[in-house]
C-alpha positions in Angstrom: 108.3 107.0 72.1 108.3 103.5 73.6 112.1 103.6 74.1 112.1 106.7 76.3 110.8 104.7 79.4 113.2 101.7 79.3 116.2 103.8 78.5 115.3 106.2 81.4 114.9 103.2 83.8 118.3 101.7 82.9 119.9 105.2 83.2 118.4 105.6 86.6 119.7 102.3 87.9 123.1 102.8 86.4 123.4 106.3 88.1 122.1 104.9 91.4 125.0 102.3 91.2 127.5 105.0 90.5 126.2 107.2 93.4 126.4 104.2 95.7 129.9 103.2 94.8 131.0 106.8 95.2 129.4 106.9 98.6 131.3 103.8 99.7 134.6 105.4 98.7 134.1 108.2 101.1 135.7 108.3 104.6 133.4 106.5 107.1 135.0 108.3 110.1 136.9 107.1 113.2 136.4 103.7 114.9 133.8 105.0 117.3 131.7 106.5 114.5 131.9 103.2 112.5 131.0 101.2 115.6 127.8 103.3 116.1 127.0 103.0 112.3 127.4 99.2 112.4 125.1 99.0 115.4 122.4 100.9 113.4 123.0 98.9 110.2 122.9 95.6 112.1 119.6 96.6 113.8 118.1 97.7 110.4 119.1 94.4 108.7 117.7 92.4 111.7 114.4 94.2 111.3 114.3 93.7 107.5 115.1 90.0 107.6 112.3 89.4 110.1 109.8 91.5 108.1 110.7 89.8 104.8 110.2 86.4 106.4 106.7 87.3 107.5 106.0 88.9 104.2 107.3 85.9 102.3 104.9 83.6 104.1 102.0 86.0 103.5 102.8 86.6 99.9 103.2 82.8 99.2 99.8 82.2 100.8 98.0 85.0 98.9 99.7 84.0 95.6 98.5 80.4 96.1 94.9 81.6 96.7 95.1 83.8 93.6 96.4 80.8 91.6 93.4 78.6 92.8 90.9 81.3 91.9 92.5 82.0 88.5 93.4 78.5 87.3 90.7 76.6 89.2 87.7 78.8 89.0 88.6 81.3 86.3 87.7 84.3 88.5 91.0 86.1 87.8 93.5 86.7 85.1 96.0 83.9 85.1 98.7 86.5 85.1 97.7 87.7 88.6 99.7 85.4 90.9 103.0 86.1 89.0 102.5 89.8 88.7 101.5 90.0 92.3 104.7 88.3 93.4 106.7 90.6 91.2 105.2 93.7 92.7 106.0 92.6 96.2 109.5 91.4 95.3 110.7 94.6 93.6 109.1 96.9 96.2 111.0 94.9 98.9 114.2 95.1 96.8 114.0 98.9 96.5 113.5 99.2 100.3 116.5 96.9 101.0 118.8 98.9 98.7 117.6 102.1 100.2 118.2 100.9 103.8 121.7 99.6 102.9 122.5 103.0 101.4 121.0 105.2 104.2 122.8 103.3 107.0 126.1 103.7 105.2 125.6 107.3 104.2 124.9 108.6 107.7 128.4 107.9 109.1 130.0 109.3 106.0 127.8 112.4 106.2 128.8 112.9 109.9 132.5 112.6 108.9 132.0 115.0 106.0 130.4 117.5 108.4 133.7 117.7 110.3 135.2 119.6 107.4 132.4 121.0 105.3 128.6 121.7 105.3 128.5 121.6 101.5 130.2 118.2 101.4 127.9 116.8 104.1 124.8 118.0 102.2 126.1 116.5 99.0 126.7 113.1 100.6 123.4 113.0 102.4 121.5 114.1 99.3 123.3 111.6 97.1 122.5 108.9 99.6 118.8 109.9 99.3 119.2 110.0 95.5 120.2 106.3 95.4 116.8 105.5 97.0 114.9 107.8 94.6 116.6 106.4 91.5 116.2 102.8 92.5 112.5 103.2 93.3 111.8 104.9 90.0 114.1 102.8 87.9 112.8 99.5 89.2 109.2 100.8 89.0 109.4 102.1 85.5 111.3 99.0 84.3 108.5 96.7 85.7 105.7 98.7 84.2 107.3 98.6 80.7 108.2 94.9 81.0 104.8 93.6 82.1 102.9 95.7 79.6 105.2 94.5 76.8 105.1 90.9 77.9 101.3 90.7 78.4 100.7 92.4 75.1 103.0 89.9 73.3 101.3 86.9 75.0 97.7 88.0 74.6 96.0 86.3 71.6 95.0 88.5 68.7 91.4 89.7 68.7 89.4 92.9 68.7 92.1 95.6 69.1 90.1 97.9 71.4 89.1 95.1 73.8 92.5 93.5 73.6 94.4 96.6 74.7 91.9 97.3 77.5 92.5 93.7 78.7 96.3 94.1 78.5 96.4 97.3 80.5 93.9 96.2 83.2 95.7 92.9 83.6 99.0 94.8 84.2 97.3 96.8 87.0 97.7 93.6 89.1 101.3 94.6 89.6 100.1 97.2 92.1 98.5 94.6 94.4 101.9 93.2 95.4 103.5 96.6 95.6 100.6 98.0 97.7 100.6 95.1 100.1 104.4 95.3 100.6 104.1 99.1 101.0 101.5 98.5 103.7 103.7 96.1 105.6 106.7 98.5 105.2 104.8 101.6 106.3 102.8 100.1 109.2 105.5 97.9 110.4 108.2 100.6 110.0 106.0 103.2 111.7 105.3 100.9 114.7 109.0 100.1 115.0 110.3 103.7 114.8 107.7 105.3 117.1 107.9 102.6 119.8 111.7 103.2 119.9 111.3 107.0 119.7 108.7 107.3 122.5 110.7 105.0 124.7 113.9 106.9 124.1 112.2 110.3 124.7 110.1 109.6 127.7 112.7 107.7 129.8 115.9 109.1 128.4 115.1 112.8 127.9 112.2 113.5 130.3 112.8 111.1 133.2 116.6 110.8 133.2 117.5 114.1 131.6 120.2 112.8 129.3 120.5 114.1 125.7 118.4 112.8 122.8 121.3 111.0 121.1 123.2 109.5 124.0 124.8 106.0 123.9 123.7 105.5 127.6 120.1 105.3 126.4 119.3 101.7 125.6 116.7 102.7 123.0 118.9 105.1 121.1 120.1 102.6 118.5 116.6 101.4 118.0 115.5 105.0 117.5 118.2 105.6 114.9 117.2 102.3 113.2 113.6 103.4 113.2 114.4 106.6 111.2 115.6 104.4 108.4 112.9 101.8 108.7 110.0 104.3 108.6 111.3 107.1 106.4 113.5 105.2 104.0 112.1 101.7 103.4 108.5 102.7 104.3 108.4 105.9 102.3 110.2 104.2 99.4 107.7 101.4 99.2 104.7 103.8 99.5 105.8 105.9 96.6 107.0 102.9 94.6 103.4 101.7 94.6 102.0 105.2 93.9 104.4 105.6 91.0 103.6 102.3 89.3 99.9 102.5 90.1 99.5 106.0 88.6 101.3 105.0 85.3 99.4 101.7 85.0 96.0 103.3 85.8 96.6 106.1 83.3 97.5 103.4 80.6 94.2 101.6 81.4 92.2 104.8 81.2 93.9 105.8 78.0 93.0 102.4 76.4 89.4 102.9 77.5 89.2 106.6 76.5 90.1 105.8 72.9 88.3 102.4 72.6 86.2 103.8 69.7 89.3 104.9 67.9 91.7 101.8 68.3 94.3 103.4 66.1 95.0 105.9 68.9 95.0 103.5 71.7 98.7 102.6 71.5 99.6 106.3 71.7 97.3 106.8 74.7 99.0 103.9 76.5 102.5 105.0 75.6 101.9 108.6 76.8 102.1 108.0 80.6 105.2 105.8 80.2 107.0 108.2 77.9 106.1 111.2 80.2 107.4 109.2 83.3 110.6 108.4 81.4 111.1 112.1 80.5 110.4 113.1 84.1 113.1 110.7 85.2 115.7 112.4 82.9 114.6 115.9 84.2 114.8 114.7 87.8 118.4 113.5 87.2 119.3 117.0 85.8 117.7 118.5 88.9 119.8 116.4 91.2 123.0 117.8 89.8 121.7 121.3 90.4 121.6 120.8 94.2 124.6 122.5 95.7 125.2 125.0 98.5 128.0 127.3 99.6 129.8 126.9 103.0 128.2 128.7 106.0 124.7 128.6 104.3 121.8 129.2 106.6 118.5 127.2 106.7 116.8 129.3 104.1 119.7 128.8 101.6 119.8 125.1 102.2 116.1 124.9 101.4 116.6 127.1 98.4 119.2 124.7 97.1 116.8 121.7 97.2 114.0 123.9 95.8 116.1 124.8 92.8 116.7 121.1 92.0 113.0 120.1 92.3 111.7 123.2 90.6 114.0 122.9 87.7 113.0 119.2 87.3 109.3 120.1 87.2 109.7 122.9 84.7 111.8 120.8 82.4 109.2 118.0 82.7 106.4 120.2 81.5 108.5 121.2 78.4 109.3 117.5 77.7 105.7 116.4 78.2 104.5 119.0 75.7 106.9 117.5 73.1 105.9 113.9 73.9 102.1 114.6 73.6 102.6 116.5 70.3 104.8 113.7 68.9 102.3 111.0 69.8 99.6 112.7 67.8 96.8 112.4 70.3 93.8 114.7 69.7 93.6 117.7 72.0 97.2 117.5 73.1 97.1 120.9 74.8 94.2 119.9 76.9 96.0 116.7 78.0 99.1 118.8 78.7 97.0 121.1 80.8 95.8 118.2 82.8 99.4 117.2 83.4 100.2 120.8 84.5 97.3 120.6 86.9 98.8 117.5 88.5 102.3 119.1 88.8 100.9 122.3 90.3 98.7 120.3 92.7 101.8 118.4 94.0 103.7 121.7 94.6 100.9 123.4 96.4 100.1 120.5 98.6 103.8 120.2 99.6 104.1 123.9 100.3 100.9 123.9 102.4 102.4 121.0 104.4 105.5 123.1 105.0 103.4 126.1 106.2 101.4 123.9 108.6 104.4 122.2 110.1 107.5 124.5 109.9 108.6 126.5 112.9 109.1 129.5 110.5 105.3 129.9 110.2 102.5 130.9 112.6 100.7 127.5 113.1 103.7 125.8 114.7 104.8 128.9 116.5 101.3 129.1 118.1 101.7 125.5 119.5 105.1 126.5 121.0 103.4 129.5 122.7 100.5 127.3 124.0 103.1 124.9 125.5 103.9 127.5 128.1 100.4 126.8 129.5 101.2 123.1 130.0 100.7 119.8 128.1 96.9 120.1 127.7 97.1 123.4 125.9 100.0 122.2 123.7 98.0 119.1 122.7 94.8 121.0 122.0 96.7 123.5 119.9 98.2 120.7 117.8 94.9 119.0 117.2 93.4 122.3 116.1 96.3 123.0 113.8 96.1 119.5 112.2 92.3 119.9 111.6 92.7 123.4 110.0 95.6 122.2 107.8 93.2 119.9 105.8 91.7 122.9 104.0 94.4 123.9 101.5 95.3 120.4 100.4 91.7 119.3 99.9 90.8 122.5 98.1 93.9 122.1 96.0 93.4 118.4 95.1 89.7 119.1 94.4 90.6 122.0 92.1 93.3 119.9 90.4 90.9 117.1 89.7 88.3 119.4 88.2 90.9 121.2 86.1 92.4 117.9 84.9 89.0 116.5 84.0 87.8 119.7 82.3 91.0 120.4 80.3 91.3 116.9 79.0 87.7 116.5 78.1 87.3 120.0 76.7 84.9 120.8 79.6 82.4 118.4 78.1 81.0 116.1 80.8 79.8 113.7 78.1 83.4 112.9 77.4 83.8 111.2 80.8 86.4 108.7 79.7 88.7 111.4 78.2 88.3 113.5 81.4 89.3 110.5 83.6 92.3 109.9 81.4 93.2 113.5 82.1 93.0 112.8 85.9 95.3 109.8 85.3 97.8 112.0 83.5 97.6 114.5 86.3 98.6 111.7 88.8 101.5 110.8 86.4 102.6 114.4 86.2 102.7 114.8 90.0 104.9 111.7 90.3 107.0 112.0 87.2 109.9 113.7 89.0 109.6 111.4 91.9 113.3 110.5 91.8 114.4 113.9 93.1 111.3 114.3 95.3 112.1 111.0 97.1 115.8 111.9 97.2 114.9 115.0 99.2 112.7 112.9 101.5 115.2 110.1 102.1 117.9 112.7 102.7 116.1 113.5 106.0 116.7 110.3 108.0 120.3 110.2 106.7 120.9 113.7 108.1 119.1 112.8 111.3 121.3 109.7 111.8 124.4 111.7 111.0 123.6 114.2 113.8 123.0 111.3 116.2 126.3 109.8 115.2 128.1 113.1 115.7 126.7 113.5 119.2 127.2 109.9 120.3 130.8 110.0 118.9 131.4 113.3 120.8 132.5 115.3 117.8 133.1 119.0 118.1 130.3 121.6 118.5 130.9 122.9 115.0 130.2 119.4 113.6 127.0 119.2 115.5 126.0 122.7 114.3 126.4 121.6 110.7 124.5 118.3 111.2 121.7 120.2 113.1 121.3 122.5 110.1 121.0 119.5 107.8 118.6 117.7 110.3 116.4 120.8 110.5 116.2 120.9 106.7 115.4 117.2 106.7 112.4 117.7 109.0 111.0 120.2 106.5 111.6 117.9 103.5 110.2 114.9 105.4 107.0 116.8 106.2 106.7 118.1 102.6 107.3 114.5 101.4 104.5 113.2 103.5 102.1 115.8 102.1 103.2 115.0 98.6 102.7 111.3 99.2 99.1 112.0 100.6 98.2 114.1 97.6 99.6 111.7 95.0 97.7 108.8 96.8 94.4 110.7 96.4 94.9 111.2 92.6 96.2 107.6 92.1 93.3 106.1 94.1 90.8 108.1 92.0 92.4 106.8 88.8 92.2 103.3 90.2 88.5 103.6 91.0 87.9 104.7 87.4 89.9 101.7 86.2 87.7 99.4 88.3 84.9 99.9 85.9 87.1 98.9 82.9 88.1 95.7 84.7 84.4 94.9 85.3 83.9 95.3 81.5 86.5 92.6 80.9 85.3 90.3 83.6 81.7 90.5 82.4 82.8 89.7 78.8 84.7 86.7 80.1 81.6 85.5 81.9 79.6 85.6 78.6 77.8 88.9 78.9 77.4 90.7 75.5 75.1 93.6 76.4 74.1 95.8 79.4 70.4 96.2 80.2 69.9 99.9 81.0 66.2 99.7 81.9 63.1 100.5 79.9 64.1 97.7 77.5 67.2 99.7 76.5 70.4 97.7 75.9 73.9 98.6 74.8 76.8 96.4 73.7 79.3 95.7 76.5 82.3 97.1 74.6 80.4 100.2 73.4 79.1 101.0 76.9 80.4 104.2 78.5 81.3 104.6 82.2 78.0 106.4 82.7 76.2 103.3 81.2 77.9 101.1 83.8 76.7 103.5 86.6 73.2 103.1 85.3 73.5 99.3 84.9 74.8 98.9 88.5 72.5 101.6 90.0 75.5 103.6 91.4 73.6 106.6 92.7 73.1 108.2 96.1 69.6 106.8 96.4 70.9 103.2 96.3 71.4 102.1 100.0 74.3 99.8 99.0 76.2 102.9 97.8 75.5 104.8 101.0 76.3 101.9 103.3 79.5 101.3 101.3 80.5 105.0 101.8 79.9 104.6 105.6 82.0 101.4 105.6 84.8 103.2 103.8 84.9 106.1 106.3 84.7 103.6 109.2 87.6 101.6 107.7 89.9 104.6 107.7 89.2 105.3 111.3 89.5 101.7 112.5 92.8 101.4 110.5 94.2 104.5 112.2 93.0 103.3 115.6 94.7 100.0 115.2 98.0 101.5 114.2 98.0 104.2 117.0 97.1 101.5 119.6 99.9 99.3 118.2 102.4 102.1 118.8 101.1 102.7 122.3 101.4 99.0 123.2 104.9 98.7 121.7 106.0 102.0 123.3 104.9 100.8 126.8 107.0 97.7 126.4 110.0 99.9 125.3 109.6 102.3 128.2 109.5 99.4 130.7 112.6 97.9 129.1 114.6 101.1 129.3 113.6 101.7 132.9 114.5 98.1 133.8 118.0 98.5 132.2 118.6 101.7 134.1 117.3 100.2 137.3 119.1 96.9 137.2 122.4 98.2 135.7 123.3 101.6 137.2 126.7 101.4 135.5 124.9 102.3 132.2 124.1 105.9 133.3 127.7 106.1 134.7 128.9 105.4 131.2 131.1 102.4 132.3 129.2 99.7 130.4 127.0 99.7 127.2 123.3 99.1 127.4 121.7 96.1 125.7 120.8 97.8 122.5 119.8 94.6 120.7 117.1 93.9 123.3 115.4 97.2 122.4 115.7 96.5 118.7 114.2 93.1 119.3 111.2 94.6 121.2 110.4 97.0 118.4 110.9 94.4 115.7 108.6 91.8 117.4 105.9 94.4 118.0 106.1 95.7 114.4 105.7 92.2 113.0 102.8 91.2 115.3 100.8 94.4 115.1 101.0 95.1 111.4 98.9 92.0 110.5 95.6 93.4 111.7 95.7 96.6 109.6 96.9 94.6 106.6 94.0 92.1 106.9 91.5 95.0 107.3 92.8 96.7 104.1 92.6 93.5 102.1 89.3 92.1 103.4 87.2 95.3 103.4 86.7 95.5 99.6 86.4 91.7 99.2 83.7 91.3 101.9 81.9 94.5 100.8 81.9 93.2 97.2 80.5 89.8 98.3 77.7 91.4 100.3 76.9 94.7 98.6 78.2 94.1 95.1 79.6 96.7 92.7 77.6 99.7 94.1 78.8 98.9 97.6 82.4 98.6 96.5 82.3 101.9 94.7 80.8 103.5 97.8 83.5 101.9 100.0 86.3 103.2 97.8 84.7 106.7 97.6 84.1 106.9 101.4 87.6 105.5 102.2 89.2 108.0 99.8 87.5 111.1 101.1 87.8 110.3 104.8 91.2 108.7 104.6 92.6 111.6 102.6 91.4 114.2 105.2 92.4 112.1 108.1 95.9 111.5 106.8 96.5 115.2 106.3 95.2 115.9 109.9 97.4 113.2 111.5 100.5 114.0 109.6 100.4 117.7 109.9 99.4 117.7 113.6 102.3 115.4 114.4 104.8 117.4 112.3 103.7 120.7 113.9 104.1 119.2 117.5 107.6 117.9 116.6 108.8 121.3 115.2 107.2 123.2 118.1 109.4 121.1 120.4 112.5 121.8 118.3 111.6 125.5 118.3 111.6 125.6 122.1 114.8 123.6 122.2 116.5 126.3 120.1 116.1 128.6 123.1 112.6 130.0 122.9 110.0 130.1 125.7 112.6 128.9 128.2 114.5 126.4 126.1 115.4 122.8 127.1 114.2 121.5 130.4 111.7 124.3 130.9 108.0 123.7 131.6 107.2 124.6 128.0 109.7 122.1 126.7 108.3 119.3 128.9 104.8 120.1 127.6 106.0 120.2 124.0 107.8 116.8 124.5 104.4 115.3 125.5 102.8 116.9 122.5 105.5 115.5 120.3 105.1 112.0 121.9 101.3 112.1 121.1 102.1 113.3 117.5 104.8 110.6 116.8 102.3 107.8 115.9 100.1 110.4 114.1 102.8 111.6 111.7 104.9 108.5 111.3 102.5 105.6 111.6 98.8 106.2 111.1 98.9 109.3 108.8 101.4 107.9 106.2 99.9 104.4 106.3 96.5 105.8 105.3 98.0 106.7 101.9 98.4 103.0 101.3 95.1 102.0 102.7 93.1 104.0 100.2 95.3 102.7 97.3 95.4 99.1 98.5 91.6 98.9 98.9 91.2 100.3 95.4 93.6 97.8 93.8 92.2 94.9 95.7 88.8 95.8 94.4 90.2 95.9 90.9 91.7 92.4 91.0 88.6 90.9 92.8 86.1 92.5 90.4 85.4 89.1 88.8 84.4 87.7 92.2 82.2 90.7 92.9 80.5 90.5 89.6 79.9 86.8 89.8 79.2 86.1 93.4 77.8 89.2 95.2 74.6 88.7 97.3 73.3 92.2 96.4 
């Protein structure tokens, strides 16, 4: 069973290399197409080099701090600085490879669209598949490596406590991955939306030139931003969720079977083996994605659905075999928990499509309201986003209850086993991530291909094919955001449960042997259940520390969103002024006789992204640390609970409202309600502009906030237990 995961990781990386080399062998198009593609790629690499320099300084400083706390004061595991750096490094590497692939795939997709829709879809999807395979391959390889190395290097001792220590120590990998994901998501979101808003408001609305027109100084920055936000940002986000879910499930498995140490290795191996099996089934699904020529939008979507659906069904079969072979008690209950996670992911993704696709009533209603002006369009979008929270929250809540109940045999006394089931549900949702992320990363490749086709002045039949691919990409991107939000909720819940297991280890290292439960009752530290820890730390709703922590968690989600939205507004204002200045000072640009200064716009977005992403990152890191120092363990658990609940709902609202506004605009551009340049279209553009920072900056970044706060709380549990004022 152990070898399933490493073999799957190596297979994924080998296949990603094969897809990438095949992509490079395809025709990149004529000289003009290659020139445009090179401008986008150069802008993307400029952004990444600046971001990685800032991150390198931040990571070095934090690793040094972790080293001092671990080696100087013994408040952390001594593995933490090294695992932290590894998490950030490999998350950044996955983003870099994905960006290199996407920027090369877009020109080749545009060239393929000159002859065949089917070939263009295959190239765009294979470009996205490189990202999916690299993220999952590197993530699974790191999970296996660190668990193996820490287990080998940990001194012999009590088997139950030893394996709990091994798995909770490996959780530190998620700290670096989470922080890198936050930089990528927030920085990428600020970059892309500053460019998008500047390009739309001045180019489309004020000047009346097409969306993808080389006369627009912000057009290259806009195309760069598609890759920065939806390739590097999404990849880093799901890299962290994927690794975090597996590691949290391993830690919960070690805790669930602490009284039966002979079963602990199987419980730890199960999440890794299931993830490895899911990677193989995702690869099978990738080869099932194909479409005939002249396919319509529905047939294109069906092609991707066949691939993802087949991967999920095959995963469930493989998971049943894995759980049976490992010999864990109640294998069908654990398998049921896994099914609950898979079904939850599917329903959340479909509900996102319903709330944001122009094929359904919510988005069509916004397009209708746009005929009344910008105010009614904005109001309709806000209402749609708020209503869209119902199905995902009900679905995730039901999935959590079913996973807990099926794994524990509906026995609330078996809390550890039920939480292990929730961990497996998160693993189940993310096991086929390779193909899910391929569908998502496909979107910006198709979008850039369409932009390249228009800027290169290719024939209308080419633009029609790329528009079909782009429209499909909007749907997959919205579904991917919903999937990311749902997986973040389950992963964060599993991390909160793991927090208590880390406390157990830290208390043991500080010399505690028993927990005093009141009324002179005591229980051994290693025998104590999660419920015993809740009694020991007084984690209940009558404890003011818990209530205040919950309020702090809810507040943190809103402050974080406010900071990111304000950052986009500030950067977009600078971009708007730059585009206006270039049009005003160099009228030859609009005449088409000279090229605008594209690099100036890229530099504005890059500088703004690096500067403005530091505040939200500091908030996410400091909130659990300061809360722990002041309010102790009860306050931290309250903070994580409040942040999870409010952040989850807020993320759904922001992402779906923004996606619905975007597709309402596209619906009008397709010829409805007056078409382009009508009053309804202008109102919809304003709605889309408001929604841009919602759906591509604040909403997706909240996924990482709730996970990063949880994992920071996990690694600072020793400080909280030793130094809290409360």
